[in-house]
C-alpha positions as CSV (number, residue, x, y, z in Angstrom):
1,M,62.1,69.6,-89.8
2,A,64.1,66.5,-90.6
3,S,66.2,66.9,-87.5
4,R,63.1,66.9,-85.3
5,W,61.9,63.7,-86.8
6,N,65.3,62.1,-86.4
7,A,65.5,63.2,-82.8
8,A,62.6,61.0,-82.0
9,G,64.9,58.0,-82.3
10,R,63.7,54.8,-80.8
11,R,60.4,56.3,-79.8
12,Y,59.7,57.0,-83.5
13,E,60.7,53.4,-84.5
14,E,58.3,52.1,-81.8
15,K,55.4,54.1,-83.2
16,L,56.0,52.7,-86.7
17,G,55.3,49.3,-85.2
18,M,51.9,50.3,-83.9
19,N,48.8,49.2,-85.7
20,I,45.9,51.6,-86.1
21,V,44.2,50.5,-83.0
22,K,47.2,50.9,-80.7
23,S,48.0,54.2,-82.4
24,T,44.5,55.5,-81.8
25,N,44.6,54.4,-78.1
26,R,47.9,56.1,-77.6
27,Y,46.8,59.3,-79.2
28,E,43.6,59.5,-77.3
29,D,45.4,58.8,-74.0
30,W,47.7,61.8,-74.9
31,L,44.7,63.9,-75.5
32,R,43.1,63.0,-72.2
33,K,46.2,64.4,-70.4
34,R,45.6,67.8,-72.2
35,L,41.9,68.4,-72.0
36,P,38.6,66.8,-70.8
37,I,37.4,64.3,-73.3
38,I,33.8,63.4,-74.0
39,E,34.0,59.6,-74.1
40,Q,30.6,59.1,-75.7
41,D,31.7,61.3,-78.6
42,V,35.0,59.4,-78.9
43,E,33.0,56.1,-79.2
44,Y,30.8,57.8,-81.9
45,K,34.0,58.8,-83.7
46,H,35.2,55.2,-83.7
47,E,32.0,54.2,-85.3
48,R,32.2,56.9,-88.0
49,M,35.7,55.8,-88.8
50,M,34.2,52.7,-90.3
51,D,31.8,54.5,-92.6
52,S,34.2,55.0,-95.5
53,P,38.0,55.5,-96.1
54,F,37.4,59.2,-96.6
55,E,35.7,59.6,-93.2
56,F,38.4,57.5,-91.7
57,M,41.1,59.8,-93.1
58,R,39.3,62.9,-91.8
59,A,39.3,61.3,-88.3
60,T,42.9,60.2,-88.1
61,F,45.3,63.0,-88.8
62,Y,47.4,61.8,-85.9
63,R,48.0,58.5,-87.8
64,W,48.8,60.4,-91.0
65,M,51.5,62.3,-89.2
66,Q,52.8,59.1,-87.6
67,L,53.2,57.4,-91.0
68,W,54.3,60.5,-93.0
69,P,58.0,60.6,-92.3
70,D,58.4,56.9,-93.2
71,Y,56.2,56.8,-96.3
72,C,57.3,60.1,-97.7
73,K,60.9,60.3,-96.6
74,D,61.9,62.5,-99.6
75,L,59.4,65.2,-98.6
76,V,60.1,65.5,-94.9
77,S,62.9,67.9,-95.4
78,A,61.1,70.1,-97.9
79,P,60.9,73.9,-97.1
80,E,58.9,74.6,-93.9
81,V,55.8,76.8,-93.7
82,L,53.0,77.1,-91.2
83,T,50.8,74.3,-92.6
84,V,47.0,73.6,-92.2
85,G,48.0,70.1,-91.3
86,D,44.6,68.3,-91.4
87,L,43.9,69.5,-94.9
88,H,41.2,67.7,-97.0
89,T,38.5,68.6,-99.5
90,D,35.9,69.0,-96.8
91,N,38.0,71.6,-95.1
92,F,36.9,74.3,-97.5
93,G,33.7,76.3,-97.1
94,T,32.1,79.7,-97.2
95,W,31.7,82.5,-94.7
96,I,30.5,86.1,-94.7
97,D,33.1,88.9,-94.4
98,I,32.8,92.3,-92.7
99,E,31.3,93.8,-95.9
100,G,28.6,91.1,-96.0
101,R,30.2,89.4,-99.0
102,L,30.4,85.6,-99.4
103,V,33.9,84.3,-99.2
104,W,35.2,80.8,-99.8
105,G,38.4,79.1,-98.4
106,I,39.9,76.9,-95.8
107,N,37.8,77.0,-92.6
108,D,39.5,74.8,-90.0
109,F,43.0,75.2,-88.6
110,D,42.8,72.9,-85.5
111,E,46.0,71.0,-86.5
112,A,48.1,73.9,-87.8
113,Y,51.8,73.4,-87.4
114,P,55.1,74.5,-89.0
115,Q,56.4,71.7,-91.2
116,A,57.1,70.8,-94.8
117,Y,54.7,72.5,-97.2
118,A,54.3,69.2,-99.0
119,V,52.2,67.7,-96.1
120,D,49.2,69.9,-97.1
121,L,49.5,69.2,-100.8
122,V,49.8,65.4,-100.4
123,R,47.0,65.2,-97.9
124,L,44.7,67.3,-100.1
125,A,45.4,65.2,-103.2
126,T,44.9,62.0,-101.2
127,S,41.6,63.2,-99.8
128,A,40.3,64.2,-103.3
129,A,40.9,60.6,-104.5
130,M,39.1,59.2,-101.5
131,A,36.2,61.5,-101.7
132,L,35.6,60.8,-105.4
133,S,35.3,57.0,-105.6
134,E,35.0,53.9,-103.4
135,D,37.5,52.1,-105.6
136,Y,39.7,55.1,-106.2
137,S,40.2,54.3,-109.8
138,A,37.6,56.5,-111.5
139,T,39.9,59.4,-111.8
140,P,43.7,59.0,-112.1
141,L,45.6,60.6,-109.3
142,S,47.7,62.5,-111.7
143,D,44.5,64.2,-113.0
144,L,43.7,65.3,-109.5
145,C,47.2,66.4,-108.6
146,Q,47.8,68.5,-111.7
147,P,45.2,71.2,-111.0
148,I,46.1,71.3,-107.2
149,L,49.8,71.8,-108.0
150,K,49.1,74.3,-110.7
151,G,46.8,76.4,-108.5
152,Y,49.2,76.2,-105.6
153,S,52.2,77.3,-107.8
154,Q,50.2,80.1,-109.5
155,G,48.9,81.3,-106.1
156,L,52.4,81.5,-104.7
157,R,53.8,83.4,-107.7
158,A,50.9,85.8,-107.7
159,G,51.3,86.6,-104.0
160,G,47.9,85.1,-103.3
161,A,44.3,86.4,-103.5
162,P,41.3,85.4,-101.4
163,F,38.1,84.1,-103.1
164,V,35.5,86.8,-102.6
165,L,32.5,85.5,-104.5
166,G,30.5,87.8,-106.7
167,E,33.4,89.0,-108.7
168,E,33.2,87.9,-112.4
169,A,36.3,85.7,-112.2
170,D,34.7,83.5,-109.5
171,D,31.2,83.2,-111.0
172,W,31.7,79.5,-111.6
173,L,32.4,79.0,-107.9
174,L,29.4,81.1,-106.8
175,D,27.2,79.0,-109.0
176,L,28.4,75.8,-107.4
177,I,27.9,77.2,-103.9
178,D,24.4,78.3,-104.8
179,E,23.5,74.8,-105.8
180,M,24.6,73.5,-102.4
181,Q,22.9,76.0,-100.1
182,K,21.2,74.5,-97.1
183,E,17.5,74.8,-96.4
184,P,17.3,77.5,-93.6
185,E,14.2,76.1,-91.9
186,R,15.7,72.6,-91.6
187,F,19.1,74.0,-90.5
188,W,17.6,75.9,-87.6
189,E,15.2,73.1,-86.7
190,K,18.2,70.7,-86.3
191,L,19.9,73.2,-83.9
192,R,16.7,73.8,-82.0
193,E,16.3,70.0,-81.5
194,L,19.6,69.7,-79.6
195,P,18.8,69.2,-75.9
196,K,19.9,71.9,-73.5
197,F,23.3,71.3,-71.9
198,E,22.7,70.5,-68.2
199,G,26.3,70.6,-67.1
200,E,28.6,73.5,-66.2
201,V,30.1,75.3,-69.2
202,P,33.7,76.3,-68.5
203,E,34.1,79.9,-67.6
204,C,36.6,80.5,-70.4
205,A,34.1,79.1,-72.9
206,V,31.4,81.4,-71.5
207,V,33.6,84.4,-71.9
208,A,34.6,83.4,-75.5
209,I,30.9,83.0,-76.5
210,R,29.9,86.3,-74.8
211,D,32.7,88.2,-76.7
212,A,31.3,86.9,-80.0
213,L,27.6,87.7,-79.4
214,P,26.0,90.2,-81.8
215,E,24.7,92.3,-78.9
216,V,25.9,92.7,-75.3
217,G,23.7,90.9,-72.8
218,L,21.8,88.8,-75.3
219,R,20.2,85.7,-73.8
220,Y,21.0,82.3,-75.3
221,R,20.5,78.6,-74.8
222,V,23.5,76.3,-74.6
223,A,23.6,72.8,-76.1
224,H,26.4,70.3,-76.7
225,R,26.9,69.8,-80.4
226,V,28.4,66.7,-82.0
227,A,30.0,67.7,-85.3
228,G,33.2,67.3,-87.3
229,L,35.3,64.1,-87.1
230,G,38.9,64.8,-86.2
231,S,37.8,66.9,-83.2
232,L,35.1,64.6,-81.9
233,G,35.6,64.1,-78.2
234,R,36.4,67.7,-77.5
235,S,33.9,70.1,-75.9
236,R,31.8,71.9,-78.5
237,F,29.1,74.2,-77.2
238,L,26.3,75.7,-79.2
239,A,24.8,79.1,-78.2
240,L,21.4,79.5,-79.9
241,M,19.5,82.7,-79.6
242,R,17.0,85.0,-81.3
243,F,18.3,88.3,-82.5
244,C,16.2,90.9,-84.3
245,G,13.4,88.4,-84.6
246,A,15.3,85.6,-86.1
247,F,17.7,82.8,-85.0
248,T,21.4,83.2,-84.9
249,A,24.0,80.9,-83.4
250,R,27.6,80.7,-82.1
251,E,29.7,77.7,-81.5
252,A,32.7,77.4,-79.2
253,K,35.1,74.5,-79.7
254,E,37.9,73.6,-77.4
255,L,41.4,73.7,-78.9
256,T,44.5,71.8,-78.0
257,A,48.0,71.3,-79.4
258,S,48.3,69.8,-82.9
259,A,48.6,66.0,-83.2
260,V,52.0,66.7,-84.9
261,Y,53.3,67.2,-81.3
262,W,52.2,63.7,-80.5
263,S,53.8,62.2,-83.6
264,L,57.1,63.9,-82.6
265,D,56.9,62.9,-78.9
266,E,57.1,66.5,-77.9
267,Q,55.0,65.8,-74.8
268,G,55.6,69.1,-73.1
269,S,54.7,71.4,-76.0
270,N,51.4,73.2,-76.0
271,E,51.5,76.0,-78.5
272,I,48.4,76.3,-80.6
273,F,48.9,78.0,-84.0
274,Y,45.2,78.7,-84.9
275,S,45.3,82.4,-84.3
276,K,48.7,82.8,-85.9
277,I,47.8,81.0,-89.2
278,L,44.6,83.1,-89.4
279,R,46.4,86.3,-88.8
280,Q,49.2,85.7,-91.3
281,A,47.4,84.1,-94.2
282,V,46.3,86.0,-97.4
283,R,42.7,86.1,-96.3
284,C,39.4,87.9,-96.3
285,H,38.7,87.4,-92.7
286,D,35.6,86.1,-91.1
287,P,34.6,88.8,-88.5
288,F,32.6,86.1,-86.6
289,L,35.6,83.7,-86.2
290,R,37.6,84.3,-83.0
291,A,40.4,82.1,-81.7
292,S,41.9,82.3,-78.3
293,D,44.4,80.0,-76.6
294,R,41.8,77.5,-75.7
295,W,38.7,78.1,-77.7
296,V,37.6,79.0,-81.2
297,V,34.2,80.6,-81.7
298,R,32.4,80.8,-85.0
299,R,29.1,81.8,-86.4
300,L,26.8,79.0,-87.6
301,S,24.6,79.8,-90.5
302,P,22.8,77.9,-93.4
303,D,24.7,80.0,-95.9
304,Y,28.0,78.5,-94.7
305,V,28.4,75.6,-97.1
306,R,31.1,73.5,-98.7
307,L,31.4,71.8,-102.1
308,D,30.2,68.3,-102.6
309,I,33.2,66.9,-104.5
310,P,31.6,63.7,-105.8
311,E,28.7,65.6,-107.4
312,L,31.0,67.9,-109.5
313,S,31.4,67.6,-113.2
314,E,34.8,66.9,-114.6
315,A,35.4,70.5,-115.5
316,D,34.1,71.9,-112.1
317,L,36.2,69.3,-110.3
318,A,39.4,70.5,-112.0
319,S,38.5,74.2,-111.3
320,S,37.7,73.4,-107.7
321,L,40.9,71.5,-107.1
322,H,42.8,74.4,-108.8
323,A,41.1,76.8,-106.3
324,M,41.9,74.6,-103.4
325,G,45.6,74.6,-104.4
326,W,45.5,78.4,-104.7
327,E,43.8,78.7,-101.3
328,T,46.5,76.5,-99.8
329,A,49.0,78.9,-101.2
330,N,47.1,81.8,-99.6
331,V,47.7,80.2,-96.2
332,H,51.3,79.2,-96.8
333,L,52.2,82.7,-98.0
334,G,51.7,83.8,-94.4
335,S,55.0,82.3,-93.5
336,G,56.8,85.1,-95.3
337,G,58.8,85.9,-98.5
338,K,61.8,83.8,-97.7
339,S,59.7,80.7,-97.1
340,T,57.8,81.4,-100.3
341,R,61.0,81.7,-102.4
342,N,62.3,78.4,-100.8
343,V,59.0,76.6,-101.6
344,L,59.0,77.9,-105.2
345,D,62.6,76.8,-105.7
346,D,61.8,73.4,-104.3
347,L,58.7,73.1,-106.5
348,K,60.8,74.0,-109.6
349,D,63.3,71.3,-108.8
350,K,60.7,68.6,-108.0
351,N,58.6,69.4,-111.1
352,K,61.8,69.2,-113.3
353,N,63.4,66.1,-111.8
354,D,60.2,64.2,-110.8
355,P,57.0,65.5,-112.4
356,E,54.9,62.9,-110.8
357,W,56.2,63.5,-107.2
358,L,52.8,64.6,-105.9
359,S,50.7,61.8,-107.4
360,R,53.3,59.2,-106.4
361,S,53.4,60.5,-102.8
362,A,49.6,60.7,-102.6
363,D,49.3,57.2,-104.0
364,V,51.6,55.9,-101.2
365,M,49.7,57.6,-98.5
366,L,46.4,56.5,-100.1
367,E,47.4,52.9,-99.9
368,A,48.7,53.3,-96.3
369,T,45.4,54.9,-95.2
370,L,43.4,52.2,-96.9
371,D,45.3,49.5,-95.2
372,D,44.7,51.2,-91.8
373,Y,41.0,51.6,-92.7
374,H,40.5,47.9,-93.5
375,D,42.5,46.9,-90.4
376,W,40.2,49.2,-88.3
377,V,37.0,47.7,-89.8
378,N,38.2,44.1,-89.5
379,R,39.2,44.6,-85.9
380,A,35.9,46.3,-85.1
381,N,33.9,43.5,-86.7
382,N,35.9,41.0,-84.6
383,S,35.1,43.0,-81.5
384,T,38.8,43.8,-80.8
385,V,38.5,47.6,-81.0
């Protein structure tokens, strides 16, 4: 991986000199060359980026990857796995498996890319700090990193295991999920309120949605849905229908190459790793999640929820971060036994020679992201964005 970063040469040095506004403009221009962009949603994304540092971080994975090789030089050459990339605490949620069981884990792989395993761990730890507190001082970073690193290491050594809720060992997680269940009536009401999409849905999106319907020939209404943060600006179509007397829904989201390509100036690359990372991970698969070269289709449901990190008790927070570390290992294990052994050896060396490596790296990226956030807000307030 290090050779790829070094190969960027002067172009890489030029990017380091960009401020967040210029970086955002360059990245969005890069996106426009690859797929149709919904400009209204991009403007909304820019507004959301001012809401909080955590929201800003979720929306700017491209910037993270631009800064990463400079701010975390010692981690760039760490053993390579197929990473989630845009990993953060809101990137974990529930789904229903083929047996009707509730499963919890990572639920978004838009930015998957083969690179140093440490990218995912540092980004996860940084996001936890941002999600917890506005001043980021309530919980020491080392207290957040310890359970993440412990869960990750234990997951790798154990060969992984998915979180199928309902088993006694995961009762604590099921209890947390139960507390955060959505109100079904309000959930479906919000989807029904979305205006019908009046444009032309791309044929490849239509095919992807039809292939994911619960019944052949089922009639549905299409709406444009605005959701997420990092993917705002891409086409996202909601198919809402009634099936067996009740509402059900599918969502098709357009995919494109990871922002890592942009950060490396690999302008001609187009490989999308969504399907590969799903297929290889230690995982209890979501039968309603289908990824093709251009579209990912998933089922929408009020029983698909995620943990509200700021609302957790100290004990539940530690358990949740441990589980997030373990689930990250579940995904990284998909890269194979040799990769796993390399990562475990590297972790052993890092933990022995520099026990605070994760918290130190997360702190560096936290400060860099906060600087960008304040720069973004200041420029927006001065009407320069």
